[in-house]
C-alpha positions in Angstrom: 168.5 18.3 -18.6 169.4 14.9 -17.0 168.1 11.7 -18.3 166.9 8.7 -16.2 165.4 5.3 -17.1 161.7 5.4 -17.8 161.2 2.4 -15.6 162.8 4.2 -12.6 160.0 6.9 -12.6 157.6 6.2 -9.7 153.9 6.9 -10.3 152.0 7.3 -7.0 148.3 7.7 -7.8 147.5 9.4 -4.5 150.1 12.1 -5.2 148.9 12.8 -8.7 146.0 15.1 -9.6 144.8 13.5 -12.7 141.9 11.0 -12.3 141.9 9.6 -15.9 144.4 9.2 -18.8 143.6 11.3 -21.9 144.3 9.1 -24.9 144.2 11.9 -27.4 146.9 13.8 -25.5 149.1 10.8 -25.3 148.7 10.1 -29.1 149.7 13.8 -29.8 152.8 13.5 -27.6 153.9 10.3 -29.3 154.0 12.2 -32.6 156.4 14.9 -31.3 158.1 12.9 -28.5 161.6 14.4 -29.1 160.2 17.9 -28.7 158.5 17.4 -25.4 159.6 19.3 -22.3 161.1 17.3 -19.4 158.8 15.7 -16.8 159.1 16.9 -13.2 160.1 14.3 -10.5 161.1 14.5 -6.9 164.6 13.5 -5.7 163.2 10.0 -4.9 162.0 9.8 -8.6 158.3 10.3 -7.7 156.4 11.7 -10.7 155.0 15.2 -10.1 154.2 16.5 -13.6 154.2 14.8 -17.0 152.1 11.6 -16.7 151.0 11.7 -20.4 154.5 12.3 -21.5 155.7 9.4 -19.4 153.1 7.1 -21.0 154.0 8.3 -24.5 157.7 7.4 -23.8 156.6 3.9 -22.6 154.4 3.3 -25.7 157.3 4.4 -28.0 159.5 2.0 -26.1 161.9 4.7 -25.1 164.3 3.6 -22.4 165.2 7.1 -21.0 163.3 10.3 -20.4 164.4 13.8 -19.7 163.6 15.0 -16.2 163.6 18.1 -14.0 164.0 17.7 -10.3 161.8 19.1 -7.6 163.7 19.8 -4.4 161.3 18.4 -1.9 160.1 14.9 -1.0 157.3 16.1 1.2 154.1 14.4 0.0 151.9 17.5 0.5 154.3 19.8 -1.3 154.6 17.2 -4.2 150.8 17.0 -4.5 150.3 20.8 -4.5 153.1 21.3 -7.0 151.6 18.6 -9.2 148.3 20.3 -9.2 149.8 23.7 -10.0 151.9 22.2 -12.9 148.9 20.3 -14.4 146.8 23.4 -14.1 149.2 25.8 -15.9 150.2 24.1 -19.1 149.6 21.1 -21.4 146.2 19.5 -20.9 144.9 21.6 -18.0 142.7 20.2 -15.2 139.1 20.0 -16.1 136.4 21.5 -13.8 135.4 18.0 -12.8 138.9 17.2 -11.8 139.2 20.5 -9.8 136.0 19.6 -8.0 137.3 16.2 -7.0 140.6 17.7 -5.9 139.0 20.4 -3.7 138.0 18.1 -0.8 141.3 16.3 -1.0 143.1 19.6 -0.5 140.7 20.7 2.2 141.3 17.5 4.1 145.0 18.3 4.1 144.2 21.4 6.2 144.7 23.8 3.3 142.6 26.9 3.7 139.8 27.8 1.3 141.8 30.8 0.1 144.9 28.7 -0.7 142.8 26.1 -2.5 141.3 28.8 -4.7 144.8 29.9 -5.6 146.1 26.4 -6.2 143.2 25.4 -8.5 142.8 28.9 -10.1 139.1 29.0 -9.2 136.9 31.4 -7.2 136.4 31.0 -3.4 132.7 30.6 -4.0 133.2 27.4 -5.8 135.6 26.1 -3.1 132.9 26.9 -0.4 130.3 25.1 -2.4 132.5 22.0 -3.1 133.5 21.7 0.6 130.1 22.3 2.1 129.4 18.7 2.9 132.8 18.3 4.5 132.4 21.5 6.5 128.9 20.6 7.7 130.3 17.2 8.9 133.2 18.9 10.6 130.8 21.3 12.3 128.6 18.4 13.5 131.7 16.5 14.9 133.0 19.7 16.6 129.6 20.4 18.1 129.4 16.8 19.4 132.8 17.0 20.9 132.0 20.4 22.5 128.9 19.0 24.2 130.7 15.8 25.3 133.4 18.0 27.0 130.7 20.0 28.6 129.2 16.8 30.0 132.7 16.0 31.3 132.4 19.2 33.3 134.7 21.3 31.2 133.9 25.0 31.3 132.7 26.8 28.2 136.0 28.8 28.3 138.0 25.6 28.4 136.0 24.2 25.5 136.4 27.3 23.4 140.2 27.2 23.9 140.5 23.6 23.1 138.4 23.7 19.9 139.6 27.2 18.9 136.2 28.7 18.7 134.6 31.7 20.5 132.5 31.2 23.6 129.4 32.4 21.8 129.7 29.4 19.5 130.1 27.1 22.5 127.0 28.6 24.1 125.0 28.1 20.9 126.1 24.5 20.7 125.0 23.9 24.3 121.6 25.4 23.7 121.1 23.5 20.4 122.1 20.2 22.0 119.8 20.6 25.0 116.8 22.4 23.5 113.7 20.2 23.1 115.3 17.1 24.4 113.8 15.2 27.3 115.3 11.7 27.7 113.9 8.9 29.8 115.2 5.5 30.5 114.2 2.8 28.1 113.1 0.6 31.0 111.5 3.2 33.2 110.5 1.9 36.6 107.2 3.2 38.0 107.2 1.5 41.4 109.8 1.0 44.2 110.2 -2.6 43.3 112.4 -2.5 40.2 112.4 -5.2 37.6 115.7 -4.7 35.7 116.7 -8.2 34.7 120.2 -9.1 33.8 123.1 -7.0 32.4 122.7 -5.6 28.9 124.7 -7.5 26.3 126.3 -4.2 25.4 127.8 -3.7 28.9 131.4 -4.4 29.5 131.8 -7.3 31.9 133.3 -6.1 35.1 133.3 -7.3 38.7 130.2 -6.1 40.5 128.7 -4.6 37.4 125.2 -3.1 37.8 122.6 -3.1 35.0 122.5 0.2 33.2 118.7 0.3 33.7 119.3 0.9 37.4 121.8 3.7 36.8 119.5 5.4 34.3 116.5 5.2 36.6 118.4 6.7 39.5 119.7 9.6 37.4 116.2 10.1 36.0 114.5 10.3 39.4 117.2 12.0 41.5 118.7 14.7 39.2 117.0 17.5 37.3 116.7 17.4 33.6 118.7 19.9 31.5 117.4 23.5 31.4 118.4 26.4 29.1 116.2 29.1 30.7 117.0 31.4 32.3 120.5 29.9 31.7 122.0 26.6 30.9 121.8 24.2 33.8 122.7 20.5 33.8 122.8 18.2 36.8 126.1 16.6 37.8 126.7 13.0 38.8 129.9 11.7 40.4 130.9 8.0 40.5 133.7 7.5 43.0 134.1 3.8 41.9 133.6 4.1 38.2 134.8 0.6 37.2 133.8 0.0 33.6 132.2 3.5 33.2 128.5 2.5 33.1 127.6 5.8 34.7 129.1 7.7 31.8 126.9 5.8 29.4 123.8 6.6 31.4 124.7 10.3 31.8 125.4 10.7 28.1 122.0 9.1 27.3 120.0 11.3 29.8 122.2 14.4 29.2 123.8 14.9 32.7 127.3 16.0 33.5 129.5 13.4 35.0 132.9 12.9 36.7 134.4 9.4 37.2 137.0 8.2 39.6 138.5 4.8 40.4 141.4 3.6 42.6 142.6 1.6 39.6 141.1 2.8 36.2 141.2 0.1 33.5 139.8 2.1 30.6 141.9 4.8 28.8 139.2 5.7 26.2 137.0 7.5 28.7 137.8 10.1 31.4 138.1 8.0 34.6 140.6 9.7 36.9 142.6 7.8 39.5 141.4 8.5 43.0 140.9 6.6 46.3 137.4 7.5 47.7 138.7 6.7 51.2 141.2 9.6 51.0 138.6 12.1 49.8 137.5 13.5 46.5 139.2 16.4 44.5 137.8 19.9 44.6 136.6 19.5 41.0 134.0 17.0 42.2 132.2 19.8 44.2 128.7 21.0 43.3 127.5 17.4 42.8 123.8 16.6 42.6 124.1 12.8 42.8 126.8 10.5 44.0 126.3 7.0 42.5 127.9 4.6 45.1 128.1 0.9 44.4 130.8 -0.3 46.8 132.4 -3.8 46.8 131.1 -5.9 49.7 133.3 -7.1 52.4 133.3 -10.8 51.4 134.2 -10.5 47.7 137.9 -10.9 48.3 138.6 -12.7 45.0 136.9 -10.0 42.8 138.1 -6.9 44.6 141.7 -7.5 45.9 143.6 -5.0 48.0 141.0 -2.4 49.0 139.5 -1.3 52.3 136.1 -2.6 51.7 136.8 -6.4 51.5 138.2 -7.1 55.0 136.0 -7.9 58.0 132.4 -6.7 58.3 133.5 -4.2 60.9 136.1 -2.8 58.6 133.5 -2.6 55.8 131.2 -0.5 58.0 134.2 1.7 59.0 135.1 2.5 55.4 131.5 3.1 54.5 131.4 5.8 57.3 134.6 7.3 55.8 133.0 7.4 52.3 129.8 9.1 53.6 132.0 11.7 55.3 134.0 12.3 52.1 130.8 12.8 50.1 129.6 15.7 52.3 132.0 18.4 51.0 131.2 17.7 47.3 127.4 17.4 47.5 125.2 20.4 46.8 122.6 21.3 49.4 119.9 18.7 49.0 122.3 16.6 46.9 121.9 12.8 47.1 123.8 9.6 47.4 122.3 6.6 45.6 123.8 3.6 47.5 123.6 0.1 46.1 123.7 -2.6 48.8 123.1 -6.3 49.1 122.1 -7.7 52.5 123.6 -11.2 52.8 124.7 -14.2 54.8 128.4 -14.4 55.6 128.5 -17.3 53.2 126.0 -18.2 50.4 124.2 -20.9 52.5 125.6 -20.3 56.0 126.7 -17.8 58.6 125.1 -14.8 60.3 122.7 -12.6 58.4 124.3 -9.2 57.7 121.9 -6.4 56.9 124.2 -4.0 55.0 121.2 -1.8 54.1 120.1 -1.2 57.7 123.6 -0.9 59.1 124.9 1.5 56.5 121.7 3.6 56.6 122.0 3.9 60.3 125.6 5.1 60.0 124.6 7.7 57.4 121.6 9.0 59.5 123.9 9.4 62.5 126.1 11.6 60.3 123.1 13.9 59.3 122.0 12.3 56.1 118.2 12.0 55.5 116.8 8.7 54.3 114.7 9.6 51.3 113.8 6.3 49.7 114.5 2.6 49.8 114.1 0.7 46.6 114.3 -3.0 46.0 115.9 -4.2 42.8 116.2 -8.0 43.1 119.1 -9.8 41.5 118.3 -12.2 38.7 117.8 -15.8 39.8 120.0 -16.8 36.9 123.1 -15.8 38.9 122.8 -19.1 40.6 124.2 -22.3 39.1 122.1 -25.5 39.1 124.2 -27.1 41.9 123.6 -24.0 44.1 119.9 -24.5 43.8 120.2 -28.2 44.5 122.3 -27.6 47.7 119.8 -24.9 48.9 116.9 -27.3 48.5 118.7 -30.1 50.3 119.5 -27.8 53.2 116.1 -26.0 53.2 117.7 -22.6 52.8 116.4 -19.8 50.6 118.9 -18.3 48.1 119.4 -14.6 48.4 118.4 -12.3 45.6 118.1 -9.1 47.7 119.5 -5.9 46.3 118.6 -2.6 47.9 119.0 0.9 46.7 119.1 3.5 49.4 118.7 7.2 48.6 120.4 9.5 51.1 119.9 13.2 51.0 122.4 15.7 52.3 120.5 18.1 54.6 
């Protein structure tokens, strides 16, 4: 057997199955050090089997140790071989050590049957020792399944992705929905909504609307989840998803959602690239509510290069295009929740432009039914001190109007 320097042997704790040194075994090995079998190391000198023998050599101040080579440097193979060797000769692994090793092996995607063979224990013990991990895995899998369902994946697609049967997916859907009736934290009971400023947890984004508004619209203008006689969850589409606030509201109130934007900025949530003025994809069909918060024509600095921020006439034209593109995706009786801000051409000057009346008129001419008009004033804190001073000097009222128009597809 070859000899190598004791100091050249690498001990990697994460690749070794022993959790504590046994002093008695080391002392025994020191007394018969010349009779000890070789230690097992990888080609890169990583110790696989023989830690007590290695320590005995160090304590006896031996410079070299006899070694046997393992032909693989793969960390998983090294770890498994170390367990097998430590479990077959010398001081064998204790039951406590086997219990500690079981979840480590399980987290390396080794099956319960293989773990039982590696550790030389019954499968029942492995099942018991991995129960906590498996329960957590099941919870995480179920949460992912329901999240995909809210993203409008079919049960068949979810089953394929998660490698489970459709009965499991159906069970997850029912368990996730059953008995849950969510309402907005700041439920509005009248058609004058007091929603205050943006939540501190919201991502800052141009034209961002408070999540309270989105939640109340979803609460009032979509149906809550049902499981009888079959699973049914309303679907919300946001054609200008921006920072994804509609997703947050839909997840909270348990509604399906599909998000689109001409220039998605978030990669962590499913916002697909799409220009609402060119239509919406077929996957957006069967929608119960379109949440539509368009940029207004005079916000050139915040919304560059889009069809909404030209002249007022151009703005009204693209609004008509948008209304037309919503018709094919809306269910019968489906709704558009339209956020608008009537305004002057400039903050303190120019003609008054009533976006609410003008856009509503366009929609009604196209066959939409005006179902409700809600007022949700902007916070006065949007104005700086010098804006207030200028308005007082010129005897002009500052504008906090914000309307929500609910349009129903006939």
